[in-house]
N, C-alpha and C positions, 0 to 999 in steps of 0.2 A: 339301573339294573338291580334286581333283587333276587338272590338265590335263597329259597326257603325250604326247610325240611320239617315234615310233620314227625317230630321226635317221639311223640307219644305212640304213634302207630308203628314207627320204624325201629324203635329202640335206639341204642347209642349210634351217633353219627360216625360212620367209618371213614378213616383217613388213610391214604397211602402217602408216605413221606419220602421225598427224593432229594439227596444232596451228596456232594463230594467236597464240601467246602466248610470252613470254620463258621461262616455266617449261618449256614443251614443248621449246623449243630446247635448253635446258640438259639436259633428260632425254635427248634424242636425241643430243646430243654425248656423253653418257655411254655410250649404246649403241654409238656408232661408235668410242669409245675402248676398248671392252671386248675382252678376249682372245677371247670367243666370236665377236665380229665379225671380228677380225683373223685368227683361225684358220679362218674359213669355216664355223663351226657355225651362224651365223645370217646372214641377208641382208635388206636392205630393198628391197622390190620396187616400192614406190610411196610418195611423200610427198604429202600433201594439206594445203594451207594455206588460210587465210582470205584472200579477195581483198583486195588492198592498199587498195581504196576504203573498207574497213571500219575502217581504222586509227584515225581520229579518234574513232570511237564505241566502241572496244575498249580498256579499261584493260589496260595491259601488252602491247599488240600488238607482235608481232615477226614479220617476214616469214620464211617457211620456205624461200623460193625460193633464198636464198643457200646454205643448208646442202645443199639438194638438188643445186645446181650443184657445190659442193665435192666431194660424194660421188659425182657422176655417176649420180644416181637420178632416174627420171622424176618430174615434179612437175605437180600440178594445183592451180590456185587456184580457189576456189569461193565462191559466195554462199549455197550450200545448206547450212545448218547441220545438218540432219538427215542429209545425205549420200545421200538416197534417189536423187537423179538420177545418182549415181556408182556405183550398185550393180553394173552390168555391168563397169565399169572395175576396181572392187575385186575382184569375183569372178574376173575373168580373170587376176589375179596369183596366184591360188591361195594366199591367206594362211593361215598357221596362227594368227597373232595379229593383231588390230587394236589399236593402241595410240593412245589419244585423250587428250590432255593440254591443259589450259587452253582448253577449247572451251566456249563459253558457250551451248551448245545441247544438247538431249537427242538423241542419235543414235537413230534408229528401230530397232525390233526386226528389221526387214527387213535392216538392215545388220549388227547385232550377231550375227545368225545365220550370216553368211557365213564367218568364220574357223573353221577346224576345231577349234581348241583354246580359243578364247575371245577376248574383247575386254577390254582392261585400261585403267584410268585412274589418275590420281593426284589427291589432294585435300589441301590444306594445313590439315587439322584432324585431331584424333584420333578418327576414325570409330569408333562411330556418333555421337559428339558433333559437332555443327556441320556437318551436311549442309546443302547449299544454296549460297547465293551470298555473295560478299564475306567470305570467312573471315578474311582478314588484318585488315581494319578491325574486324570483330566481335570478334576475339580481344582487341584492345586496348581497345575500348569496354567489353567485359564484364569487363575486368580479370583475365583468365586468367593464371595463373603458368606454365603449361606448354601447349604445343601439339604438333603433330606433322605430318609428311607421311605420309599413308596411301596405299598402293598396293593396288589392289583390282580385282576383276573387275567389269566394267560389267554392270548389270542394267537392266530396263525403268524402274525408279524411280531417280531421281538419287542417286548416292553410296551406294547400298544394297547393293551386291554383296559377296561374301566378300572379306576382307582378306588380301592376300598378305604384306605387310610394313608396318611402321610405324617411322618415324624420329622419335624424340622430340626436343623442343627446348624449352629454358627460355625464358621471356619475361621480359625484364629490366624493372625498375620504370620506366625512362625509355625503353622501346622505342617506336619510331615505326613507322608502316607502311612507311616507306622502309627502315629497317634490317631489319625483319622480312622484307620482300620480298626483299632481297638474300640474307639467310641461308636463306630457304626456296628461293630459286633454286639456291644451292649444294647443298642437300639433293636437289634434283631431279637434279643431275648424278650424285650418289652413287647415288640410287635407280635411275636409268636404267642405270648400269653394273652394279649388282647384279642388276637384272631381266634384263639381257642374259645374264649368267652363269647365272642360273636357267633361262632358256629354252634356252640352249645346252647345258645339262646334261641336258635331256630331260624335265624335269617341273617344274611350278609348282604348289605347294600353297597352300591358302587356308583361312581359318576364317570361318564365317558370322558376321555381325554380330548383336549382341544388340538386337533390335528394341525391347525394353522400355527400353533405355537411350538410344535414338535421340532426338536433337533436330535441329531444322531452323532455320537462320538465313535470314531473308528477304532479298530483294534490297534493296540500298541505291541510292537515287537522289541526284543532286546536292542536291536540296532537303532531304534528310535531314541535311545538314551544317550546318544553321543553328544558331548559338549563340543561346540564348534566355535572357532574364533570370530564368527560373524554374529554370535549371540551377545546380547547385553549382559551386564552383571546381574540384573534382576531376573532375566530369563534363565541364566545358569543357576542362580540360587533356587528358583522355583523348580527347575528340573531335578536338581539334586534332592530337594525335600520331597518331591513327588515320587522318587524311586528308592525310598528307604523301606523298612518293614519287609514284607515277603516278596517284594518286587526286585527284578534284576537291577543292579545299581547303574546309575549314570556313570559314564566313563569318558575319558579323553585319551587321545593319542599324544604321547609325550616322548620325543626322540625315538619314535618307532615302537614304543611300548604302550600297550593298552592298559590304562590305569583306571581301576574302579574307584569311584569317588563317594565319600560319605559326608563331606562337609565342604563349605566354601567360606573363605574370609576375604574381605575387601583389603587389598594390598596397601601398605603405607607408600606414599609417594612424596618425595623420592624414596627409594628403598634404603633400608638401614645399611650402615657400613658393614661390610662382611657378608651381606646377603641376609636372607630370611632364615632365622634359626629353626631347627626341627622342633616340633612340639613333642612333649612327652605324654605318655598315656597310651592305653590300648587302642589299636586301630588308627593311630595318628602319629606315626613316627617321622613323617616327612611333610613338608609344605612345599608344594610345587607351584612356582609362578606360572601363570597362564595368561597370555595376552588375549583380550576379547574386544568387542566392538567399541566399548566405551571406557577402556582402561585396562587395569591389571587385577586379577584375582589370584588368591592362593587356594589351590585345590588340596583337600585333605584326603589322602588315599585311604581306601578300605582294604587293608591287606588281608582281611579275613574272607573277602568275597571270592567265590569260585569263578 
């Protein structure tokens, strides 16, 4: 697939940028830092963000209004995830590309059909592996050794369009969702800058995904973070690491109390005389023994978690 723009005839390539997420902010900063933008080969005609009232319910939420004000670009905050109510506003800007990043909604085909060259998204998995939701926690829970940021054309189905570029990333043995979130955010800046140069150069090429290799990861809910006594030590460690950063913490029920957990230690066996001492330091005032499928672990509570 190749989306081409005759820039000499059309003037600057017009973009409409959509996000309610920190990743989108980083990608759009990359676009605004690009030579293509500074030299006037591309321009952002409208920025659309998620209404601030959705912040508490959106993992990784970041307001787009600040960036719009910095760049002097018209801004709309919306509750409409599919963007259908904004069709006329988007159409009036005459966009060549609609770029939608970190948006937890499927944008309707009525909107995807507006830009003349196509709509583009980014997803932190090596597509077609890992389509769907919560790719950063799933990467750690599944024990993957490598992941990627994929840049692709949006299609009617989520994360299924042709891939424009892929930025590979090693996953370290002790990786947490917090550390991976920060590293993926950095990749979004690089990907945004590179994408801007591709668009400014007049053509964006892409390769269709292999549907036979596609996998889909389901949505995760806070209740999925429960640590259970049927889990192995390794599974508990992975779950806790996967739910740090901006995600709801892993938790365990201990003597009827729901305890948010920020760390795990393998317990000494047999236990020391007098039991396991409390750890000192912020966020780790207790060490709670927890019997699991293959032994005993010590849960380190996160007393700052809501």
